[in-house]
Gaussian input, Z-matrix of N, CA and C with variables (Angstrom, degrees):
# hf/3-21g

backbone

0 1
 N
 C     1     B1
 C     2     B2     1     A1
 N     3     B3     2     A2     1     D1
 C     4     B4     3     A3     2     D2
 C     5     B5     4     A4     3     D3
 N     6     B6     5     A5     4     D4
 C     7     B7     6     A6     5     D5
 C     8     B8     7     A7     6     D6
 N     9     B9     8     A8     7     D7
 C    10    B10     9     A9     8     D8
 C    11    B11    10    A10     9     D9
 N    12    B12    11    A11    10    D10
 C    13    B13    12    A12    11    D11
 C    14    B14    13    A13    12    D12
 N    15    B15    14    A14    13    D13
 C    16    B16    15    A15    14    D14
 C    17    B17    16    A16    15    D15
 N    18    B18    17    A17    16    D16
 C    19    B19    18    A18    17    D17
 C    20    B20    19    A19    18    D18
 N    21    B21    20    A20    19    D19
 C    22    B22    21    A21    20    D20
 C    23    B23    22    A22    21    D21
 N    24    B24    23    A23    22    D22
 C    25    B25    24    A24    23    D23
 C    26    B26    25    A25    24    D24
 N    27    B27    26    A26    25    D25
 C    28    B28    27    A27    26    D26
 C    29    B29    28    A28    27    D27
 N    30    B30    29    A29    28    D28
 C    31    B31    30    A30    29    D29
 C    32    B32    31    A31    30    D30
 N    33    B33    32    A32    31    D31
 C    34    B34    33    A33    32    D32
 C    35    B35    34    A34    33    D33
 N    36    B36    35    A35    34    D34
 C    37    B37    36    A36    35    D35
 C    38    B38    37    A37    36    D36
 N    39    B39    38    A38    37    D37
 C    40    B40    39    A39    38    D38
 C    41    B41    40    A40    39    D39
 N    42    B42    41    A41    40    D40
 C    43    B43    42    A42    41    D41
 C    44    B44    43    A43    42    D42
 N    45    B45    44    A44    43    D43
 C    46    B46    45    A45    44    D44
 C    47    B47    46    A46    45    D45
 N    48    B48    47    A47    46    D46
 C    49    B49    48    A48    47    D47
 C    50    B50    49    A49    48    D48
 N    51    B51    50    A50    49    D49
 C    52    B52    51    A51    50    D50
 C    53    B53    52    A52    51    D51
 N    54    B54    53    A53    52    D52
 C    55    B55    54    A54    53    D53
 C    56    B56    55    A55    54    D54
 N    57    B57    56    A56    55    D55
 C    58    B58    57    A57    56    D56
 C    59    B59    58    A58    57    D57
 N    60    B60    59    A59    58    D58
 C    61    B61    60    A60    59    D59
 C    62    B62    61    A61    60    D60
 N    63    B63    62    A62    61    D61
 C    64    B64    63    A63    62    D62
 C    65    B65    64    A64    63    D63
 N    66    B66    65    A65    64    D64
 C    67    B67    66    A66    65    D65
 C    68    B68    67    A67    66    D66
 N    69    B69    68    A68    67    D67
 C    70    B70    69    A69    68    D68
 C    71    B71    70    A70    69    D69
 N    72    B72    71    A71    70    D70
 C    73    B73    72    A72    71    D71
 C    74    B74    73    A73    72    D72
 N    75    B75    74    A74    73    D73
 C    76    B76    75    A75    74    D74
 C    77    B77    76    A76    75    D75
 N    78    B78    77    A77    76    D76
 C    79    B79    78    A78    77    D77
 C    80    B80    79    A79    78    D78
 N    81    B81    80    A80    79    D79
 C    82    B82    81    A81    80    D80
 C    83    B83    82    A82    81    D81
 N    84    B84    83    A83    82    D82
 C    85    B85    84    A84    83    D83
 C    86    B86    85    A85    84    D84
 N    87    B87    86    A86    85    D85
 C    88    B88    87    A87    86    D86
 C    89    B89    88    A88    87    D87
 N    90    B90    89    A89    88    D88
 C    91    B91    90    A90    89    D89
 C    92    B92    91    A91    90    D90
 N    93    B93    92    A92    91    D91
 C    94    B94    93    A93    92    D92
 C    95    B95    94    A94    93    D93
 N    96    B96    95    A95    94    D94
 C    97    B97    96    A96    95    D95
 C    98    B98    97    A97    96    D96
 N    99    B99    98    A98    97    D97
 C   100   B100    99    A99    98    D98
 C   101   B101   100   A100    99    D99
 N   102   B102   101   A101   100   D100
 C   103   B103   102   A102   101   D101
 C   104   B104   103   A103   102   D102
 N   105   B105   104   A104   103   D103
 C   106   B106   105   A105   104   D104
 C   107   B107   106   A106   105   D105
 N   108   B108   107   A107   106   D106
 C   109   B109   108   A108   107   D107
 C   110   B110   109   A109   108   D108
 N   111   B111   110   A110   109   D109
 C   112   B112   111   A111   110   D110
 C   113   B113   112   A112   111   D111
 N   114   B114   113   A113   112   D112
 C   115   B115   114   A114   113   D113
 C   116   B116   115   A115   114   D114
 N   117   B117   116   A116   115   D115
 C   118   B118   117   A117   116   D116
 C   119   B119   118   A118   117   D117
 N   120   B120   119   A119   118   D118
 C   121   B121   120   A120   119   D119
 C   122   B122   121   A121   120   D120
 N   123   B123   122   A122   121   D121
 C   124   B124   123   A123   122   D122
 C   125   B125   124   A124   123   D123
 N   126   B126   125   A125   124   D124
 C   127   B127   126   A126   125   D125
 C   128   B128   127   A127   126   D126
 N   129   B129   128   A128   127   D127
 C   130   B130   129   A129   128   D128
 C   131   B131   130   A130   129   D129
 N   132   B132   131   A131   130   D130
 C   133   B133   132   A132   131   D131
 C   134   B134   133   A133   132   D132
 N   135   B135   134   A134   133   D133
 C   136   B136   135   A135   134   D134
 C   137   B137   136   A136   135   D135
 N   138   B138   137   A137   136   D136
 C   139   B139   138   A138   137   D137
 C   140   B140   139   A139   138   D138
 N   141   B141   140   A140   139   D139
 C   142   B142   141   A141   140   D140
 C   143   B143   142   A142   141   D141
 N   144   B144   143   A143   142   D142
 C   145   B145   144   A144   143   D143
 C   146   B146   145   A145   144   D144
 N   147   B147   146   A146   145   D145
 C   148   B148   147   A147   146   D146
 C   149   B149   148   A148   147   D147
 N   150   B150   149   A149   148   D148
 C   151   B151   150   A150   149   D149
 C   152   B152   151   A151   150   D150
 N   153   B153   152   A152   151   D151
 C   154   B154   153   A153   152   D152
 C   155   B155   154   A154   153   D153
 N   156   B156   155   A155   154   D154
 C   157   B157   156   A156   155   D155
 C   158   B158   157   A157   156   D156
 N   159   B159   158   A158   157   D157
 C   160   B160   159   A159   158   D158
 C   161   B161   160   A160   159   D159
 N   162   B162   161   A161   160   D160
 C   163   B163   162   A162   161   D161
 C   164   B164   163   A163   162   D162
 N   165   B165   164   A164   163   D163
 C   166   B166   165   A165   164   D164
 C   167   B167   166   A166   165   D165
 N   168   B168   167   A167   166   D166
 C   169   B169   168   A168   167   D167
 C   170   B170   169   A169   168   D168
 N   171   B171   170   A170   169   D169
 C   172   B172   171   A171   170   D170
 C   173   B173   172   A172   171   D171
 N   174   B174   173   A173   172   D172
 C   175   B175   174   A174   173   D173
 C   176   B176   175   A175   174   D174
 N   177   B177   176   A176   175   D175
 C   178   B178   177   A177   176   D176
 C   179   B179   178   A178   177   D177
 N   180   B180   179   A179   178   D178
 C   181   B181   180   A180   179   D179
 C   182   B182   181   A181   180   D180
 N   183   B183   182   A182   181   D181
 C   184   B184   183   A183   182   D182
 C   185   B185   184   A184   183   D183

   B1=1.4469
   B2=1.5455
   B3=1.3071
   B4=1.5118
   B5=1.5119
   B6=1.3465
   B7=1.4749
   B8=1.5010
   B9=1.3373
   B10=1.4557
   B11=1.5656
   B12=1.3277
   B13=1.4189
   B14=1.5304
   B15=1.2771
   B16=1.4371
   B17=1.5360
   B18=1.3240
   B19=1.4657
   B20=1.5476
   B21=1.3253
   B22=1.4725
   B23=1.4928
   B24=1.2805
   B25=1.4944
   B26=1.5075
   B27=1.3311
   B28=1.4857
   B29=1.5194
   B30=1.3271
   B31=1.4462
   B32=1.5193
   B33=1.3039
   B34=1.4827
   B35=1.5463
   B36=1.2991
   B37=1.4671
   B38=1.5405
   B39=1.3268
   B40=1.4646
   B41=1.5263
   B42=1.3093
   B43=1.4789
   B44=1.5014
   B45=1.3157
   B46=1.4940
   B47=1.4778
   B48=1.3651
   B49=1.4250
   B50=1.5097
   B51=1.3188
   B52=1.4547
   B53=1.5223
   B54=1.3269
   B55=1.4409
   B56=1.5275
   B57=1.3262
   B58=1.4638
   B59=1.5353
   B60=1.3378
   B61=1.4449
   B62=1.5456
   B63=1.3053
   B64=1.4815
   B65=1.5460
   B66=1.3307
   B67=1.4381
   B68=1.5186
   B69=1.3064
   B70=1.4796
   B71=1.5071
   B72=1.3117
   B73=1.4483
   B74=1.4972
   B75=1.3632
   B76=1.4287
   B77=1.5404
   B78=1.3039
   B79=1.4666
   B80=1.5072
   B81=1.3251
   B82=1.4805
   B83=1.5191
   B84=1.3281
   B85=1.4618
   B86=1.5167
   B87=1.3089
   B88=1.4841
   B89=1.5391
   B90=1.2741
   B91=1.4563
   B92=1.5219
   B93=1.3326
   B94=1.4527
   B95=1.5346
   B96=1.3667
   B97=1.4531
   B98=1.5236
   B99=1.3340
   B100=1.4660
   B101=1.5267
   B102=1.3403
   B103=1.4609
   B104=1.5065
   B105=1.3507
   B106=1.4539
   B107=1.5421
   B108=1.2987
   B109=1.4802
   B110=1.5061
   B111=1.3352
   B112=1.4452
   B113=1.5470
   B114=1.2971
   B115=1.4660
   B116=1.5155
   B117=1.2846
   B118=1.4817
   B119=1.5179
   B120=1.3152
   B121=1.4727
   B122=1.5324
   B123=1.2891
   B124=1.4973
   B125=1.5391
   B126=1.3564
   B127=1.4653
   B128=1.5136
   B129=1.3348
   B130=1.4569
   B131=1.5275
   B132=1.3019
   B133=1.4764
   B134=1.5516
   B135=1.3207
   B136=1.4270
   B137=1.5028
   B138=1.3294
   B139=1.4453
   B140=1.5332
   B141=1.3286
   B142=1.4822
   B143=1.5303
   B144=1.3377
   B145=1.4605
   B146=1.5158
   B147=1.3134
   B148=1.4195
   B149=1.4975
   B150=1.3465
   B151=1.4578
   B152=1.4968
   B153=1.3171
   B154=1.4427
   B155=1.5531
   B156=1.3065
   B157=1.4718
   B158=1.5184
   B159=1.3171
   B160=1.4566
   B161=1.5478
   B162=1.3308
   B163=1.4618
   B164=1.5242
   B165=1.3156
   B166=1.4439
   B167=1.5352
   B168=1.2840
   B169=1.4759
   B170=1.5279
   B171=1.3192
   B172=1.4633
   B173=1.5164
   B174=1.3179
   B175=1.4659
   B176=1.5107
   B177=1.2918
   B178=1.4646
   B179=1.4954
   B180=1.3308
   B181=1.4809
   B182=1.5216
   B183=1.2875
   B184=1.4442
   B185=1.4851
   A1=109.45
   A2=114.65
   A3=118.34
   A4=108.33
   A5=118.42
   A6=119.39
   A7=110.09
   A8=118.55
   A9=122.02
   A10=108.97
   A11=119.14
   A12=120.07
   A13=109.43
   A14=118.34
   A15=119.62
   A16=113.47
   A17=117.05
   A18=122.91
   A19=111.88
   A20=117.69
   A21=120.01
   A22=111.34
   A23=119.90
   A24=123.84
   A25=110.33
   A26=115.98
   A27=118.82
   A28=111.95
   A29=116.37
   A30=120.79
   A31=110.64
   A32=116.13
   A33=121.75
   A34=110.52
   A35=117.13
   A36=121.12
   A37=110.67
   A38=116.87
   A39=120.78
   A40=110.69
   A41=116.94
   A42=119.99
   A43=109.34
   A44=117.34
   A45=120.28
   A46=112.93
   A47=117.99
   A48=120.49
   A49=113.27
   A50=116.39
   A51=121.06
   A52=109.15
   A53=118.30
   A54=122.73
   A55=111.96
   A56=115.37
   A57=120.08
   A58=111.29
   A59=117.76
   A60=120.09
   A61=111.46
   A62=116.06
   A63=119.34
   A64=110.13
   A65=116.89
   A66=120.26
   A67=111.62
   A68=117.98
   A69=120.61
   A70=110.91
   A71=119.18
   A72=122.48
   A73=112.03
   A74=118.06
   A75=120.26
   A76=112.40
   A77=115.72
   A78=119.79
   A79=112.65
   A80=117.78
   A81=121.80
   A82=112.12
   A83=117.42
   A84=118.31
   A85=111.29
   A86=115.98
   A87=119.15
   A88=110.86
   A89=119.93
   A90=121.77
   A91=111.89
   A92=115.20
   A93=121.30
   A94=112.97
   A95=114.33
   A96=118.01
   A97=112.10
   A98=116.84
   A99=120.12
   A100=112.71
   A101=116.48
   A102=121.37
   A103=111.64
   A104=116.73
   A105=119.01
   A106=111.23
   A107=116.67
   A108=118.98
   A109=111.56
   A110=117.57
   A111=118.90
   A112=109.53
   A113=120.47
   A114=123.08
   A115=110.94
   A116=117.04
   A117=120.29
   A118=110.15
   A119=115.17
   A120=122.00
   A121=108.92
   A122=117.26
   A123=120.95
   A124=111.65
   A125=114.59
   A126=118.24
   A127=109.93
   A128=117.64
   A129=121.62
   A130=109.55
   A131=117.34
   A132=120.92
   A133=110.23
   A134=115.43
   A135=120.14
   A136=111.09
   A137=117.45
   A138=122.21
   A139=109.50
   A140=117.13
   A141=121.46
   A142=110.62
   A143=116.31
   A144=122.88
   A145=113.10
   A146=118.88
   A147=122.07
   A148=110.57
   A149=117.67
   A150=121.82
   A151=110.25
   A152=116.63
   A153=121.94
   A154=109.13
   A155=117.31
   A156=119.33
   A157=114.33
   A158=119.49
   A159=122.20
   A160=112.75
   A161=115.09
   A162=120.76
   A163=115.24
   A164=116.46
   A165=118.31
   A166=111.10
   A167=115.05
   A168=120.55
   A169=109.40
   A170=116.24
   A171=122.45
   A172=109.65
   A173=115.75
   A174=122.45
   A175=114.41
   A176=118.03
   A177=121.43
   A178=108.62
   A179=118.69
   A180=121.43
   A181=110.77
   A182=114.74
   A183=120.87
   A184=109.05
   D1=-36.64
   D2=-178.12
   D3=-65.49
   D4=-37.70
   D5=-179.51
   D6=-63.26
   D7=-41.72
   D8=-178.32
   D9=-63.57
   D10=-43.87
   D11=-178.87
   D12=-68.99
   D13=-33.55
   D14=178.54
   D15=-70.66
   D16=-37.09
   D17=-174.80
   D18=-109.88
   D19=27.58
   D20=-177.01
   D21=-60.80
   D22=-41.70
   D23=178.69
   D24=-58.90
   D25=-42.94
   D26=177.70
   D27=-64.89
   D28=-39.82
   D29=179.57
   D30=-61.26
   D31=-44.97
   D32=179.37
   D33=-65.90
   D34=-38.37
   D35=177.37
   D36=-62.43
   D37=-42.26
   D38=178.36
   D39=-65.45
   D40=-43.10
   D41=178.88
   D42=-62.09
   D43=-44.58
   D44=178.06
   D45=-61.71
   D46=-39.66
   D47=178.46
   D48=-66.63
   D49=-37.95
   D50=179.24
   D51=-67.59
   D52=-41.48
   D53=177.47
   D54=-59.96
   D55=-45.29
   D56=179.08
   D57=-65.24
   D58=-43.78
   D59=-178.01
   D60=-66.27
   D61=-45.31
   D62=-179.79
   D63=-65.05
   D64=-40.37
   D65=177.45
   D66=-59.45
   D67=-40.09
   D68=178.85
   D69=-68.51
   D70=-43.63
   D71=177.58
   D72=-62.45
   D73=-42.01
   D74=-179.52
   D75=-65.13
   D76=-36.26
   D77=178.28
   D78=-71.59
   D79=-24.76
   D80=179.68
   D81=-80.81
   D82=-20.72
   D83=-177.12
   D84=-79.76
   D85=155.20
   D86=-174.40
   D87=-85.41
   D88=-22.77
   D89=-176.25
   D90=-81.32
   D91=154.69
   D92=178.72
   D93=-94.49
   D94=-17.27
   D95=-177.86
   D96=-59.14
   D97=-46.49
   D98=179.51
   D99=-64.77
   D100=-30.13
   D101=175.07
   D102=-62.82
   D103=-43.00
   D104=-178.65
   D105=-72.11
   D106=-36.81
   D107=175.76
   D108=-65.29
   D109=-42.40
   D110=-179.21
   D111=-69.48
   D112=-34.15
   D113=175.71
   D114=-62.21
   D115=-35.89
   D116=178.30
   D117=-69.66
   D118=-41.71
   D119=179.00
   D120=-62.89
   D121=-44.51
   D122=177.96
   D123=-61.89
   D124=-36.11
   D125=178.70
   D126=-64.92
   D127=-41.46
   D128=178.40
   D129=-64.54
   D130=-45.55
   D131=-178.76
   D132=-65.04
   D133=-36.39
   D134=177.11
   D135=-64.88
   D136=-40.31
   D137=179.70
   D138=-65.99
   D139=-30.98
   D140=177.31
   D141=-84.66
   D142=-0.31
   D143=-179.58
   D144=64.40
   D145=31.87
   D146=179.86
   D147=-92.66
   D148=-33.69
   D149=174.96
   D150=-137.25
   D151=154.71
   D152=176.11
   D153=-77.04
   D154=157.70
   D155=-179.24
   D156=-55.89
   D157=-25.28
   D158=179.15
   D159=-82.88
   D160=-1.71
   D161=178.58
   D162=95.00
   D163=-4.04
   D164=176.86
   D165=-80.12
   D166=159.87
   D167=179.96
   D168=-72.90
   D169=141.92
   D170=178.40
   D171=-59.20
   D172=136.42
   D173=179.13
   D174=88.86
   D175=-9.29
   D176=178.69
   D177=-90.80
   D178=124.45
   D179=179.62
   D180=-72.85
   D181=159.25
   D182=-179.68
   D183=-83.52

């Protein structure tokens, strides 16, 4: 638990990077199935307040 509290900024940066990378890959693919799955995952992450609905990391201004 101490490691998580010490490195929380790093954890959030990794989560944000993964969200951005997956969002880019999903938009590049031709199928819509992965778009709907990713939208559901973003909804769950948004409910957990890990990412904003637009896919940006919480606390980061537009």
